[in-house]
C-alpha positions as CSV (number, residue, x, y, z in Angstrom):
1,M,-11.1,-6.6,-19.2
2,S,-12.9,-9.5,-17.4
3,E,-16.1,-9.8,-16.3
4,A,-14.4,-10.6,-13.1
5,D,-12.3,-7.3,-12.9
6,R,-15.5,-5.3,-13.9
7,S,-17.5,-6.3,-10.9
8,D,-14.2,-6.0,-8.2
9,R,-13.4,-2.1,-8.7
10,L,-12.4,-0.2,-6.3
11,V,-15.5,2.8,-5.6
12,A,-14.0,5.7,-3.4
13,D,-17.1,6.3,-1.3
14,E,-18.5,2.4,-0.6
15,L,-14.5,2.1,0.4
16,R,-14.8,5.1,2.8
17,A,-18.2,4.1,4.0
18,T,-16.6,0.7,4.9
19,L,-14.1,2.4,7.1
20,G,-15.9,4.5,9.3
21,E,-14.4,6.4,11.8
22,C,-11.1,5.0,10.2
23,R,-8.6,7.5,10.2
24,M,-6.8,6.0,7.1
25,G,-9.2,6.8,4.3
26,N,-10.7,9.7,6.0
27,Q,-10.1,10.9,3.0
28,L,-10.0,8.5,0.2
29,I,-9.8,9.0,-3.7
30,V,-9.4,6.0,-6.4
31,V,-8.4,7.1,-10.0
32,E,-8.6,5.5,-13.4
33,E,-5.1,5.8,-14.1
34,T,-1.7,8.4,-12.3
35,S,2.0,7.4,-13.0
36,S,2.2,6.9,-9.4
37,T,-0.2,7.3,-6.4
38,N,3.1,8.5,-4.4
39,D,3.3,11.6,-6.9
40,L,-0.4,11.8,-6.1
41,A,-0.4,11.7,-2.0
42,W,2.1,14.6,-2.8
43,E,0.0,16.6,-4.9
44,A,-2.2,16.4,-1.9
45,A,0.5,17.0,1.3
46,A,1.3,20.8,-1.1
47,T,-2.8,21.4,-0.9
48,G,-3.1,20.2,2.6
49,A,-4.4,16.9,2.6
50,A,-4.9,16.0,6.5
51,E,-2.8,12.3,7.1
52,G,-4.7,9.6,6.4
53,F,-5.0,11.1,3.1
54,V,-5.3,7.7,0.4
55,V,-5.0,7.7,-2.7
56,F,-6.3,3.8,-4.7
57,A,-4.9,4.2,-8.5
58,E,-5.9,1.0,-10.4
59,R,-3.1,1.2,-12.9
60,Q,-0.3,2.7,-12.3
61,T,2.3,3.9,-16.1
62,A,5.5,4.2,-13.9
63,G,4.5,2.5,-10.2
64,R,8.3,2.4,-9.3
65,G,10.2,0.9,-6.1
66,R,13.4,1.5,-4.4
67,Y,15.9,3.1,-6.0
68,G,14.0,3.8,-8.6
69,R,13.3,0.3,-10.1
70,R,10.6,0.2,-11.6
71,W,6.7,-2.1,-9.9
72,E,4.6,-3.3,-12.3
73,S,0.8,-2.4,-11.8
74,A,-1.7,-4.8,-13.9
75,P,-4.7,-2.7,-13.6
76,Y,-7.4,-4.3,-12.1
77,Q,-5.6,-7.1,-10.7
78,G,-3.1,-5.9,-7.4
79,L,-3.6,-2.9,-5.0
80,W,-1.8,-0.3,-6.0
81,I,-2.0,2.9,-2.7
82,S,0.1,5.6,-1.1
83,V,-1.1,7.4,2.6
84,L,-0.3,10.3,3.8
85,L,1.2,10.5,7.0
86,H,3.1,12.4,9.8
87,P,4.8,10.7,12.2
88,P,6.9,12.6,14.9
89,V,9.9,11.2,13.8
90,T,12.9,12.7,11.8
91,L,14.0,12.0,8.3
92,N,17.5,10.0,9.8
93,E,14.4,7.7,11.9
94,S,11.7,7.3,9.0
95,P,13.5,3.6,8.2
96,Q,10.9,2.8,10.7
97,L,8.1,3.5,8.9
98,T,9.3,1.1,6.0
99,S,9.7,-1.8,8.5
100,L,5.6,-0.8,10.1
101,L,4.5,-0.5,6.5
102,A,6.1,-3.6,5.4
103,N,4.4,-6.1,8.5
104,V,1.1,-4.5,8.0
105,A,1.3,-5.8,4.7
106,A,2.8,-9.0,5.7
107,A,-0.2,-9.6,8.2
108,T,-2.8,-8.4,6.2
109,I,-2.1,-11.5,3.9
110,V,-1.9,-14.0,6.4
111,E,-4.9,-12.9,7.8
112,E,-7.1,-12.5,4.8
113,S,-5.2,-14.9,2.3
114,G,-4.3,-17.9,5.2
115,C,-1.0,-17.5,3.2
116,A,2.1,-18.0,4.9
117,A,3.8,-14.2,4.2
118,A,8.0,-13.8,4.8
119,I,9.7,-10.2,5.3
120,K,12.9,-9.6,3.1
121,M,13.9,-6.6,4.5
122,P,13.4,-3.7,4.5
123,N,10.5,-3.7,2.1
124,D,9.5,-6.4,0.5
125,I,6.9,-9.4,1.1
126,Y,7.4,-12.7,-0.4
127,V,4.4,-15.7,-0.2
128,G,5.6,-19.4,-2.3
129,G,9.0,-17.8,-2.4
130,R,7.2,-15.2,-4.9
131,K,7.6,-11.4,-4.5
132,V,4.0,-10.0,-4.0
133,A,4.1,-6.8,-2.5
134,G,6.3,-4.0,-1.7
135,V,7.1,-0.7,0.4
136,L,8.0,2.3,-0.5
137,V,8.0,5.0,2.2
138,E,9.1,8.5,0.7
139,G,9.4,11.6,3.4
140,R,10.3,15.2,3.9
141,T,11.0,17.7,6.2
142,A,8.0,20.6,5.8
143,S,8.5,23.7,5.9
144,D,7.8,23.8,10.3
145,G,10.5,21.7,10.3
146,K,7.8,18.2,10.7
147,Y,8.8,15.1,9.2
148,V,5.7,14.3,6.2
149,A,6.0,10.8,4.7
150,V,3.6,9.3,2.0
151,A,3.7,5.5,2.3
152,G,3.6,3.7,-1.1
153,L,2.1,0.5,-1.8
154,G,1.7,-2.0,-4.1
155,M,0.5,-5.6,-3.6
156,N,0.0,-8.3,-6.4
157,V,-3.6,-9.6,-5.7
158,N,-5.7,-11.6,-8.5
159,Q,-2.6,-11.8,-11.8
160,A,-1.7,-15.1,-13.3
161,L,1.4,-15.9,-14.3
162,E,0.7,-15.2,-17.9
163,D,0.3,-11.3,-16.6
164,F,4.0,-10.4,-15.2
165,P,6.0,-9.5,-18.1
166,E,8.4,-13.3,-19.3
167,E,11.4,-11.8,-17.3
168,L,9.4,-11.2,-14.0
169,R,7.7,-14.8,-14.5
170,A,10.0,-16.5,-12.0
171,T,10.1,-14.4,-9.1
172,A,6.8,-12.3,-8.9
173,G,4.2,-14.3,-7.4
174,S,0.2,-13.3,-6.7
175,L,-2.3,-13.9,-3.8
176,R,-3.9,-15.6,-6.6
177,I,-1.4,-17.9,-7.1
178,A,-0.7,-19.0,-4.4
179,T,-4.2,-19.1,-3.2
180,G,-5.7,-20.6,-6.4
181,R,-8.0,-18.2,-5.9
182,R,-9.1,-14.8,-6.9
183,I,-9.2,-12.4,-4.0
184,Q,-11.8,-9.5,-3.3
185,R,-9.8,-6.7,-3.7
186,S,-11.8,-4.4,-1.9
187,H,-12.3,-6.4,1.0
188,L,-8.5,-7.1,0.9
189,A,-7.9,-3.0,0.8
190,V,-10.4,-2.2,3.6
191,A,-8.7,-4.8,5.9
192,L,-5.5,-3.3,5.0
193,L,-6.5,0.5,6.2
194,R,-8.0,-1.1,9.0
195,K,-4.4,-2.9,9.9
196,L,-2.6,0.1,9.6
197,E,-4.9,2.5,11.8
198,T,-4.0,-0.2,14.5
199,D,-0.6,-0.5,14.3
200,Y,0.2,3.4,13.3
201,R,-2.0,4.3,16.4
202,A,-0.2,1.7,18.2
203,F,3.3,2.8,16.4
204,Y,2.1,7.0,17.3
205,A,1.3,6.7,20.7
206,G,5.1,4.8,21.1
207,L,7.3,7.6,19.4
208,V,4.6,10.1,21.2
209,A,5.8,8.2,24.9
210,R,9.5,8.0,24.3
211,N,10.1,11.7,23.5
212,C,7.9,12.9,26.5
């Protein structure tokens, strides 16, 4: 691990303190390594974690995308995150969450990097014609009949082209490749959660109003 990587570690207490009263990240953990952050979020849900529980991993060994595709999660180079949500939707309405998360990710990229970001529906985000982020929302109906979701997001931040497997180098990208500079991951993580907080509140309020 380079000195640049060491200086940009994600520290749970520091992220939590910076987020303040933000519901997203009201409980927040950072693990050094896991198979998938979505799996850890489901484990937390099973033990009663509140909505807004967040898990970051510095490395995933089996990160996944849609249809079970593998997501390359280079250690200390990106944001690998899952958030526990309890939206008032049915399982059939859950694709709305994927759209919400994709828009949050794209807007955060624009605001924090200055790069134009395009969403390839339903769940991929591209910058400069290269894929830099993807969303995977997994949902279940709990024993009380309510919908529970884990929203996973992988975002390539500081990878150089040689950090990707050779077979992905023609299509994969990162914010560093797009901007020519390293991005502070901790700052980007906080910006992402704050944007999710704002947009999810509006999304939730709209659903409640519609169902009244």
